[in-house]
N, CA, C, O and the ligand as a Tripos MOL2 file, in Angstrom:
@<TRIPOS>MOLECULE
protein
  241   239    61     0     0
PROTEIN
NO_CHARGES

@<TRIPOS>ATOM
      1 N           6.5170    1.1800  -30.9030 N.3       1 MET1
      2 CA          5.1170    1.5110  -30.5520 C.3       1 MET1
      3 C           5.0180    1.7880  -29.1010 C.2       1 MET1
      4 O           5.4190    0.9720  -28.2710 O.2       1 MET1
      5 N           4.4900    2.9260  -28.7840 N.am      2 LYS2
      6 CA          4.4290    3.3100  -27.3880 C.3       2 LYS2
      7 C           2.9730    3.2220  -26.8870 C.2       2 LYS2
      8 O           2.0750    3.9090  -27.3750 O.2       2 LYS2
      9 N           2.7980    2.3770  -25.9290 N.am      3 LYS3
     10 CA          1.4980    2.2380  -25.3200 C.3       3 LYS3
     11 C           1.3580    3.3060  -24.2570 C.2       3 LYS3
     12 O           2.3470    3.8670  -23.7860 O.2       3 LYS3
     13 N           0.1100    3.5840  -23.8820 N.am      4 GLU4
     14 CA         -0.0840    4.4120  -22.6950 C.3       4 GLU4
     15 C           0.5730    3.6880  -21.5430 C.2       4 GLU4
     16 O           0.7770    2.4750  -21.5760 O.2       4 GLU4
     17 N           0.8950    4.4560  -20.5290 N.am      5 LYS5
     18 CA          1.4080    3.7670  -19.3290 C.3       5 LYS5
     19 C           0.4200    2.6520  -18.9730 C.2       5 LYS5
     20 O          -0.7310    2.6480  -19.4110 O.2       5 LYS5
     21 N           0.8910    1.7440  -18.1940 N.am      6 ASN6
     22 CA         -0.0390    0.6730  -17.7310 C.3       6 ASN6
     23 C          -1.3320    1.2850  -17.2880 C.2       6 ASN6
     24 O          -1.3760    2.2720  -16.5540 O.2       6 ASN6
     25 N          -2.4120    0.6460  -17.7730 N.am      7 ALA7
     26 CA         -3.7420    1.1870  -17.4070 C.3       7 ALA7
     27 C          -3.8550    1.1940  -15.8940 C.2       7 ALA7
     28 O          -3.5690    0.1740  -15.2670 O.2       7 ALA7
     29 N          -4.2400    2.2430  -15.3080 N.am      8 PRO8
     30 CA         -4.3140    2.3080  -13.8550 C.3       8 PRO8
     31 C          -5.3720    1.3530  -13.3070 C.2       8 PRO8
     32 O          -6.4730    1.2340  -13.8450 O.2       8 PRO8
     33 N          -5.0170    0.7070  -12.2660 N.am      9 GLN9
     34 CA         -5.9770   -0.2060  -11.6370 C.3       9 GLN9
     35 C          -5.7200   -0.1970  -10.1510 C.2       9 GLN9
     36 O          -4.6290    0.1590   -9.7040 O.2       9 GLN9
     37 N          -6.7240   -0.5880   -9.3800 N.am     10 CYS10
     38 CA         -6.5920   -0.5880   -7.9440 C.3      10 CYS10
     39 C          -5.5240   -1.5840   -7.5330 C.2      10 CYS10
     40 O          -5.5700   -2.7430   -7.9450 O.2      10 CYS10
     41 N          -4.5790   -1.1590   -6.7410 N.am     11 SER11
     42 CA         -3.5330   -2.0290   -6.3490 C.3      11 SER11
     43 C          -3.9710   -3.0150   -5.2320 C.2      11 SER11
     44 O          -3.2440   -3.9400   -4.8670 O.2      11 SER11
     45 N          -5.1500   -2.7780   -4.7310 N.am     12 PHE12
     46 CA         -5.6650   -3.6490   -3.6590 C.3      12 PHE12
     47 C          -6.5600   -4.7340   -4.1630 C.2      12 PHE12
     48 O          -6.3910   -5.9050   -3.8210 O.2      12 PHE12
     49 N          -7.5340   -4.3430   -4.9940 N.am     13 CYS13
     50 CA         -8.4980   -5.3710   -5.4670 C.3      13 CYS13
     51 C          -8.3270   -5.6300   -6.9660 C.2      13 CYS13
     52 O          -8.9390   -6.5550   -7.4990 O.2      13 CYS13
     53 N          -7.5350   -4.8550   -7.6310 N.am     14 GLY14
     54 CA         -7.2840   -5.1160   -9.0290 C.3      14 GLY14
     55 C          -8.3080   -4.6170  -10.0050 C.2      14 GLY14
     56 O          -8.2100   -4.8700  -11.2060 O.2      14 GLY14
     57 N          -9.3280   -3.8840   -9.4790 N.am     15 ARG15
     58 CA        -10.3080   -3.3210  -10.4210 C.3      15 ARG15
     59 C          -9.6070   -2.3420  -11.3320 C.2      15 ARG15
     60 O          -8.7160   -1.5990  -10.9210 O.2      15 ARG15
     61 N         -10.0400   -2.3620  -12.5990 N.am     16 LEU16
     62 CA         -9.5170   -1.3860  -13.5490 C.3      16 LEU16
     63 C         -10.2260   -0.0650  -13.3630 C.2      16 LEU16
     64 O         -11.2930    0.0090  -12.7530 O.2      16 LEU16
     65 N          -9.6270    0.9580  -13.8890 N.am     17 ARG17
     66 CA        -10.1910    2.2880  -13.7020 C.3      17 ARG17
     67 C         -11.6300    2.3640  -14.2030 C.2      17 ARG17
     68 O         -12.4570    3.0470  -13.6000 O.2      17 ARG17
     69 N         -11.9270    1.6950  -15.2590 N.am     18 ASP18
     70 CA        -13.2970    1.6940  -15.7800 C.3      18 ASP18
     71 C         -14.2700    1.0230  -14.8670 C.2      18 ASP18
     72 O         -15.4710    1.2870  -14.9340 O.2      18 ASP18
     73 N         -13.7860    0.1680  -14.0210 N.am     19 GLU19
     74 CA        -14.6860   -0.5980  -13.1260 C.3      19 GLU19
     75 C         -14.9040    0.1170  -11.7770 C.2      19 GLU19
     76 O         -15.6600   -0.3440  -10.9210 O.2      19 GLU19
     77 N         -14.2330    1.2270  -11.6280 N.am     20 THR20
     78 CA        -14.3800    1.9520  -10.3460 C.3      20 THR20
     79 C         -14.9810    3.3300  -10.5920 C.2      20 THR20
     80 O         -14.8960    3.8630  -11.6980 O.2      20 THR20
     81 N         -15.5710    3.8850   -9.5880 N.am     21 GLN21
     82 CA        -16.1100    5.2390   -9.7330 C.3      21 GLN21
     83 C         -14.9700    6.2340   -9.4830 C.2      21 GLN21
     84 O         -15.0070    7.3730   -9.9480 O.2      21 GLN21
     85 N         -13.9770    5.7840   -8.7530 N.am     22 MET22
     86 CA        -12.9310    6.6870   -8.3360 C.3      22 MET22
     87 C         -11.6460    5.8810   -8.1270 C.2      22 MET22
     88 O         -11.6800    4.8140   -7.5140 O.2      22 MET22
     89 N         -10.5790    6.3530   -8.6040 N.am     23 LEU23
     90 CA         -9.3120    5.7050   -8.3840 C.3      23 LEU23
     91 C          -8.3230    6.7400   -7.9030 C.2      23 LEU23
     92 O          -7.9960    7.6890   -8.6160 O.2      23 LEU23
     93 N          -7.8590    6.5520   -6.7050 N.am     24 ILE24
     94 CA         -6.9400    7.5500   -6.0940 C.3      24 ILE24
     95 C          -5.5270    7.0880   -6.3610 C.2      24 ILE24
     96 O          -5.1990    5.9260   -6.1260 O.2      24 ILE24
     97 N          -4.6950    7.9730   -6.8430 N.am     25 ALA25
     98 CA         -3.3290    7.6260   -7.1650 C.3      25 ALA25
     99 C          -2.3730    7.9500   -6.0310 C.2      25 ALA25
    100 O          -2.3800    9.0440   -5.4670 O.2      25 ALA25
    101 N          -1.5590    6.9670   -5.7230 N.am     26 GLY26
    102 CA         -0.4640    7.1950   -4.7730 C.3      26 GLY26
    103 C           0.8280    7.3060   -5.5340 C.2      26 GLY26
    104 O           0.8240    7.4650   -6.7550 O.2      26 GLY26
    105 N           1.9370    7.2240   -4.8270 N.am     27 ILE27
    106 CA          3.2040    7.3350   -5.4920 C.3      27 ILE27
    107 C           3.4380    6.1990   -6.4350 C.2      27 ILE27
    108 O           3.9010    6.3910   -7.5590 O.2      27 ILE27
    109 N           3.1200    5.0140   -5.9810 N.am     28 ASP28
    110 CA          3.3960    3.8640   -6.8410 C.3      28 ASP28
    111 C           2.2300    2.8830   -6.8040 C.2      28 ASP28
    112 O           2.4200    1.6830   -7.0050 O.2      28 ASP28
    113 N           1.0270    3.3860   -6.5490 N.am     29 ALA29
    114 CA         -0.1240    2.5170   -6.3930 C.3      29 ALA29
    115 C          -1.3960    3.3060   -6.5750 C.2      29 ALA29
    116 O          -1.3830    4.5370   -6.5650 O.2      29 ALA29
    117 N          -2.4940    2.5990   -6.7410 N.am     30 HIS30
    118 CA         -3.7630    3.2420   -6.8090 C.3      30 HIS30
    119 C          -4.7280    2.5130   -5.8450 C.2      30 HIS30
    120 O          -4.5300    1.3430   -5.5170 O.2      30 HIS30
    121 N          -5.7680    3.2300   -5.4050 N.am     31 ILE31
    122 CA         -6.7700    2.5630   -4.5890 C.3      31 ILE31
    123 C          -8.1410    3.0810   -5.0140 C.2      31 ILE31
    124 O          -8.3170    4.2640   -5.3030 O.2      31 ILE31
    125 N          -9.0830    2.1840   -5.0420 N.am     32 CYS32
    126 CA        -10.4410    2.5670   -5.5040 C.3      32 CYS32
    127 C         -11.3220    2.8890   -4.3260 C.2      32 CYS32
    128 O         -10.9220    2.6850   -3.1800 O.2      32 CYS32
    129 N         -12.5090    3.3870   -4.5820 N.am     33 GLU33
    130 CA        -13.3870    3.8610   -3.5220 C.3      33 GLU33
    131 C         -13.8480    2.7050   -2.6400 C.2      33 GLU33
    132 O         -14.0630    2.8920   -1.4430 O.2      33 GLU33
    133 N         -14.0020    1.5100   -3.2160 N.am     34 VAL34
    134 CA        -14.3950    0.3780   -2.4340 C.3      34 VAL34
    135 C         -13.3330    0.0000   -1.4100 C.2      34 VAL34
    136 O         -13.6530   -0.3040   -0.2610 O.2      34 VAL34
    137 N         -12.1030    0.0200   -1.8170 N.am     35 CYS35
    138 CA        -11.0180   -0.3190   -0.9130 C.3      35 CYS35
    139 C         -10.7640    0.7400    0.0930 C.2      35 CYS35
    140 O         -10.3570    0.4240    1.2110 O.2      35 CYS35
    141 N         -10.9810    1.9960   -0.2370 N.am     36 THR36
    142 CA        -10.7950    3.0580    0.7620 C.3      36 THR36
    143 C         -11.8330    2.9150    1.8620 C.2      36 THR36
    144 O         -11.5590    3.1780    3.0330 O.2      36 THR36
    145 N         -13.0380    2.4920    1.4620 N.am     37 GLU37
    146 CA        -14.0690    2.2940    2.4990 C.3      37 GLU37
    147 C         -13.7020    1.1510    3.4040 C.2      37 GLU37
    148 O         -13.8300    1.2300    4.6250 O.2      37 GLU37
    149 N         -13.2410    0.0800    2.7790 N.am     38 GLN38
    150 CA        -12.8150   -1.0570    3.6020 C.3      38 GLN38
    151 C         -11.6490   -0.7420    4.4710 C.2      38 GLN38
    152 O         -11.5700   -1.1810    5.6190 O.2      38 GLN38
    153 N         -10.7200    0.0370    3.9140 N.am     39 ALA39
    154 CA         -9.5400    0.4250    4.7090 C.3      39 ALA39
    155 C          -9.9990    1.3170    5.8500 C.2      39 ALA39
    156 O          -9.4910    1.2070    6.9650 O.2      39 ALA39
    157 N         -10.9380    2.1840    5.5880 N.am     40 TYR40
    158 CA        -11.4470    3.0530    6.6540 C.3      40 TYR40
    159 C         -12.0730    2.2820    7.7800 C.2      40 TYR40
    160 O         -11.8870    2.5950    8.9560 O.2      40 TYR40
    161 N         -12.8410    1.2370    7.3890 N.am     41 ASP41
    162 CA        -13.4260    0.3870    8.4140 C.3      41 ASP41
    163 C         -12.3580   -0.2860    9.2530 C.2      41 ASP41
    164 O         -12.4920   -0.3940   10.4720 O.2      41 ASP41
    165 N         -11.3000   -0.7390    8.6020 N.am     42 ILE42
    166 CA        -10.2000   -1.4020    9.3220 C.3      42 ILE42
    167 C          -9.5780   -0.3970   10.3070 C.2      42 ILE42
    168 O          -9.3610   -0.7080   11.4780 O.2      42 ILE42
    169 N          -9.3010    0.8030    9.8060 N.am     43 VAL43
    170 CA         -8.6800    1.8150   10.6520 C.3      43 VAL43
    171 C          -9.5810    2.1300   11.8420 C.2      43 VAL43
    172 O          -9.1160    2.2220   12.9780 O.2      43 VAL43
    173 N         -10.8640    2.2940   11.5700 N.am     44 LYS44
    174 CA        -11.7960    2.6030   12.6640 C.3      44 LYS44
    175 C         -11.7460    1.5290   13.7240 C.2      44 LYS44
    176 O         -11.5960    1.8110   14.9130 O.2      44 LYS44
    177 N         -11.8780    0.2670   13.2690 N.am     45 SER45
    178 CA        -11.9450   -0.8050   14.2510 C.3      45 SER45
    179 C         -10.6090   -0.9930   14.9650 C.2      45 SER45
    180 O         -10.5730   -1.4040   16.1250 O.2      45 SER45
    181 N          -9.5330   -0.6980   14.2830 N.am     46 GLU46
    182 CA         -8.2390   -0.8090   14.9480 C.3      46 GLU46
    183 C          -8.0630    0.2900   16.0010 C.2      46 GLU46
    184 O          -7.5520    0.0510   17.0950 O.2      46 GLU46
    185 N          -8.4990    1.4890   15.6390 N.am     47 LEU47
    186 CA         -8.2890    2.6060   16.5400 C.3      47 LEU47
    187 C          -9.2120    2.5650   17.7460 C.2      47 LEU47
    188 O          -8.8340    2.9940   18.8360 O.2      47 LEU47
    189 N         -10.4390    2.0420   17.5530 N.am     48 THR48
    190 CA        -11.3530    1.9370   18.6620 C.3      48 THR48
    191 C         -11.0280    0.7160   19.4650 C.2      48 THR48
    192 O         -11.3680    0.6610   20.6470 O.2      48 THR48
    193 N         -10.3900   -0.2610   18.8850 N.am     49 GLY49
    194 CA         -9.9660   -1.4320   19.5640 C.3      49 GLY49
    195 C         -11.1180   -2.3540   19.9210 C.2      49 GLY49
    196 O         -10.9510   -3.2850   20.7080 O.2      49 GLY49
    197 N         -12.2960   -2.0970   19.3430 N.am     50 LYS50
    198 CA        -13.4690   -2.9110   19.6160 C.3      50 LYS50
    199 C         -13.3140   -4.2710   19.0140 C.2      50 LYS50
    200 O         -13.3130   -5.2870   19.7100 O.2      50 LYS50
    201 N         -13.1860   -4.2800   17.7310 N.am     51 LYS51
    202 CA        -13.0880   -5.5280   17.0160 C.3      51 LYS51
    203 C         -11.7710   -5.5220   16.2400 C.2      51 LYS51
    204 O         -11.3880   -4.5280   15.6230 O.2      51 LYS51
    205 N         -11.1110   -6.6460   16.2960 N.am     52 ARG52
    206 CA         -9.9300   -6.7760   15.4270 C.3      52 ARG52
    207 C         -10.2060   -7.8890   14.4550 C.2      52 ARG52
    208 O          -9.9880   -9.0690   14.7290 O.2      52 ARG52
    209 N         -10.6770   -7.4840   13.3520 N.am     53 GLN53
    210 CA        -10.9910   -8.4770   12.3490 C.3      53 GLN53
    211 C         -10.2690   -8.1810   11.0600 C.2      53 GLN53
    212 O         -10.0360   -7.0320   10.6820 O.2      53 GLN53
    213 N          -9.9340   -9.2400   10.4200 N.am     54 VAL54
    214 CA         -9.2100   -9.0670    9.1590 C.3      54 VAL54
    215 C         -10.2600   -8.8990    8.0620 C.2      54 VAL54
    216 O         -11.1250   -9.7560    7.8790 O.2      54 VAL54
    217 N         -10.1750   -7.7860    7.3370 N.am     55 VAL55
    218 CA        -11.0900   -7.6070    6.2550 C.3      55 VAL55
    219 C         -10.3190   -7.7860    4.9670 C.2      55 VAL55
    220 O          -9.3680   -7.0680    4.6580 O.2      55 VAL55
    221 N         -10.7630   -8.7430    4.2620 N.am     56 LYS56
    222 CA        -10.0360   -9.0220    2.9980 C.3      56 LYS56
    223 C         -10.6250   -8.1670    1.8910 C.2      56 LYS56
    224 O         -11.8420   -8.0010    1.8050 O.2      56 LYS56
    225 N          -9.7880   -7.6440    1.0720 N.am     57 THR57
    226 CA        -10.2910   -6.9160   -0.0960 C.3      57 THR57
    227 C         -10.6220   -7.9160   -1.1680 C.2      57 THR57
    228 O         -10.1920   -9.0680   -1.1230 O.2      57 THR57
    229 N         -11.3780   -7.4700   -2.1150 N.am     58 ALA58
    230 CA        -11.7720   -8.3500   -3.2160 C.3      58 ALA58
    231 C         -12.4750   -9.6060   -2.7230 C.2      58 ALA58
    232 O         -12.2610  -10.7030   -3.2380 O.2      58 ALA58
    233 N         -13.3200   -9.4180   -1.7140 N.am     59 SER59
    234 CA        -14.0290  -10.5860   -1.1700 C.3      59 SER59
    235 C         -15.3750  -10.7610   -1.7780 C.2      59 SER59
    236 O         -16.1800  -11.5490   -1.2810 O.2      59 SER59
    237 N         -15.6450  -10.0660   -2.8220 N.am     60 ILE60
    238 CA        -16.9700  -10.1360   -3.4860 C.3      60 ILE60
    239 C         -17.2090  -11.4980   -4.0880 C.2      60 ILE60
    240 O         -18.2620  -11.7350   -4.6800 O.2      60 ILE60
    241 ZN         -9.9340   -1.5180   -4.9160 Zn       61 ZN61
@<TRIPOS>BOND
     1     1     2 1
     2     2     3 1
     3     3     4 2
     4     3     5 am
     5     5     6 1
     6     6     7 1
     7     7     8 2
     8     7     9 am
     9     9    10 1
    10    10    11 1
    11    11    12 2
    12    11    13 am
    13    13    14 1
    14    14    15 1
    15    15    16 2
    16    15    17 am
    17    17    18 1
    18    18    19 1
    19    19    20 2
    20    19    21 am
    21    21    22 1
    22    22    23 1
    23    23    24 2
    24    23    25 am
    25    25    26 1
    26    26    27 1
    27    27    28 2
    28    27    29 am
    29    29    30 1
    30    30    31 1
    31    31    32 2
    32    31    33 am
    33    33    34 1
    34    34    35 1
    35    35    36 2
    36    35    37 am
    37    37    38 1
    38    38    39 1
    39    39    40 2
    40    39    41 am
    41    41    42 1
    42    42    43 1
    43    43    44 2
    44    43    45 am
    45    45    46 1
    46    46    47 1
    47    47    48 2
    48    47    49 am
    49    49    50 1
    50    50    51 1
    51    51    52 2
    52    51    53 am
    53    53    54 1
    54    54    55 1
    55    55    56 2
    56    55    57 am
    57    57    58 1
    58    58    59 1
    59    59    60 2
    60    59    61 am
    61    61    62 1
    62    62    63 1
    63    63    64 2
    64    63    65 am
    65    65    66 1
    66    66    67 1
    67    67    68 2
    68    67    69 am
    69    69    70 1
    70    70    71 1
    71    71    72 2
    72    71    73 am
    73    73    74 1
    74    74    75 1
    75    75    76 2
    76    75    77 am
    77    77    78 1
    78    78    79 1
    79    79    80 2
    80    79    81 am
    81    81    82 1
    82    82    83 1
    83    83    84 2
    84    83    85 am
    85    85    86 1
    86    86    87 1
    87    87    88 2
    88    87    89 am
    89    89    90 1
    90    90    91 1
    91    91    92 2
    92    91    93 am
    93    93    94 1
    94    94    95 1
    95    95    96 2
    96    95    97 am
    97    97    98 1
    98    98    99 1
    99    99   100 2
   100    99   101 am
   101   101   102 1
   102   102   103 1
   103   103   104 2
   104   103   105 am
   105   105   106 1
   106   106   107 1
   107   107   108 2
   108   107   109 am
   109   109   110 1
   110   110   111 1
   111   111   112 2
   112   111   113 am
   113   113   114 1
   114   114   115 1
   115   115   116 2
   116   115   117 am
   117   117   118 1
   118   118   119 1
   119   119   120 2
   120   119   121 am
   121   121   122 1
   122   122   123 1
   123   123   124 2
   124   123   125 am
   125   125   126 1
   126   126   127 1
   127   127   128 2
   128   127   129 am
   129   129   130 1
   130   130   131 1
   131   131   132 2
   132   131   133 am
   133   133   134 1
   134   134   135 1
   135   135   136 2
   136   135   137 am
   137   137   138 1
   138   138   139 1
   139   139   140 2
   140   139   141 am
   141   141   142 1
   142   142   143 1
   143   143   144 2
   144   143   145 am
   145   145   146 1
   146   146   147 1
   147   147   148 2
   148   147   149 am
   149   149   150 1
   150   150   151 1
   151   151   152 2
   152   151   153 am
   153   153   154 1
   154   154   155 1
   155   155   156 2
   156   155   157 am
   157   157   158 1
   158   158   159 1
   159   159   160 2
   160   159   161 am
   161   161   162 1
   162   162   163 1
   163   163   164 2
   164   163   165 am
   165   165   166 1
   166   166   167 1
   167   167   168 2
   168   167   169 am
   169   169   170 1
   170   170   171 1
   171   171   172 2
   172   171   173 am
   173   173   174 1
   174   174   175 1
   175   175   176 2
   176   175   177 am
   177   177   178 1
   178   178   179 1
   179   179   180 2
   180   179   181 am
   181   181   182 1
   182   182   183 1
   183   183   184 2
   184   183   185 am
   185   185   186 1
   186   186   187 1
   187   187   188 2
   188   187   189 am
   189   189   190 1
   190   190   191 1
   191   191   192 2
   192   191   193 am
   193   193   194 1
   194   194   195 1
   195   195   196 2
   196   195   197 am
   197   197   198 1
   198   198   199 1
   199   199   200 2
   200   199   201 am
   201   201   202 1
   202   202   203 1
   203   203   204 2
   204   203   205 am
   205   205   206 1
   206   206   207 1
   207   207   208 2
   208   207   209 am
   209   209   210 1
   210   210   211 1
   211   211   212 2
   212   211   213 am
   213   213   214 1
   214   214   215 1
   215   215   216 2
   216   215   217 am
   217   217   218 1
   218   218   219 1
   219   219   220 2
   220   219   221 am
   221   221   222 1
   222   222   223 1
   223   223   224 2
   224   223   225 am
   225   225   226 1
   226   226   227 1
   227   227   228 2
   228   227   229 am
   229   229   230 1
   230   230   231 1
   231   231   232 2
   232   231   233 am
   233   233   234 1
   234   234   235 1
   235   235   236 2
   236   235   237 am
   237   237   238 1
   238   238   239 1
   239   239   240 2
@<TRIPOS>SUBSTRUCTURE
     1 MET1         2 RESIDUE 1 A MET
     2 LYS2         6 RESIDUE 1 A LYS
     3 LYS3        10 RESIDUE 1 A LYS
     4 GLU4        14 RESIDUE 1 A GLU
     5 LYS5        18 RESIDUE 1 A LYS
     6 ASN6        22 RESIDUE 1 A ASN
     7 ALA7        26 RESIDUE 1 A ALA
     8 PRO8        30 RESIDUE 1 A PRO
     9 GLN9        34 RESIDUE 1 A GLN
    10 CYS10       38 RESIDUE 1 A CYS
    11 SER11       42 RESIDUE 1 A SER
    12 PHE12       46 RESIDUE 1 A PHE
    13 CYS13       50 RESIDUE 1 A CYS
    14 GLY14       54 RESIDUE 1 A GLY
    15 ARG15       58 RESIDUE 1 A ARG
    16 LEU16       62 RESIDUE 1 A LEU
    17 ARG17       66 RESIDUE 1 A ARG
    18 ASP18       70 RESIDUE 1 A ASP
    19 GLU19       74 RESIDUE 1 A GLU
    20 THR20       78 RESIDUE 1 A THR
    21 GLN21       82 RESIDUE 1 A GLN
    22 MET22       86 RESIDUE 1 A MET
    23 LEU23       90 RESIDUE 1 A LEU
    24 ILE24       94 RESIDUE 1 A ILE
    25 ALA25       98 RESIDUE 1 A ALA
    26 GLY26      102 RESIDUE 1 A GLY
    27 ILE27      106 RESIDUE 1 A ILE
    28 ASP28      110 RESIDUE 1 A ASP
    29 ALA29      114 RESIDUE 1 A ALA
    30 HIS30      118 RESIDUE 1 A HIS
    31 ILE31      122 RESIDUE 1 A ILE
    32 CYS32      126 RESIDUE 1 A CYS
    33 GLU33      130 RESIDUE 1 A GLU
    34 VAL34      134 RESIDUE 1 A VAL
    35 CYS35      138 RESIDUE 1 A CYS
    36 THR36      142 RESIDUE 1 A THR
    37 GLU37      146 RESIDUE 1 A GLU
    38 GLN38      150 RESIDUE 1 A GLN
    39 ALA39      154 RESIDUE 1 A ALA
    40 TYR40      158 RESIDUE 1 A TYR
    41 ASP41      162 RESIDUE 1 A ASP
    42 ILE42      166 RESIDUE 1 A ILE
    43 VAL43      170 RESIDUE 1 A VAL
    44 LYS44      174 RESIDUE 1 A LYS
    45 SER45      178 RESIDUE 1 A SER
    46 GLU46      182 RESIDUE 1 A GLU
    47 LEU47      186 RESIDUE 1 A LEU
    48 THR48      190 RESIDUE 1 A THR
    49 GLY49      194 RESIDUE 1 A GLY
    50 LYS50      198 RESIDUE 1 A LYS
    51 LYS51      202 RESIDUE 1 A LYS
    52 ARG52      206 RESIDUE 1 A ARG
    53 GLN53      210 RESIDUE 1 A GLN
    54 VAL54      214 RESIDUE 1 A VAL
    55 VAL55      218 RESIDUE 1 A VAL
    56 LYS56      222 RESIDUE 1 A LYS
    57 THR57      226 RESIDUE 1 A THR
    58 ALA58      230 RESIDUE 1 A ALA
    59 SER59      234 RESIDUE 1 A SER
    60 ILE60      238 RESIDUE 1 A ILE
    61 ZN61       241 GROUP 0 **** ****
């Protein structure tokens, strides 16, 4: 019996595809729209050097 490949889910927060509005596929991982926004915030703050704060994913 062959199942579909593992159901895609966000590799950062673990949300399943059905729980996200968007799931972006990488080579060996996926990321959802929530995590991309958080990642973008991290990149912004790192690049501007204003605040260096750790933003945890799945902190809901
Ligand atoms: Zn996510």
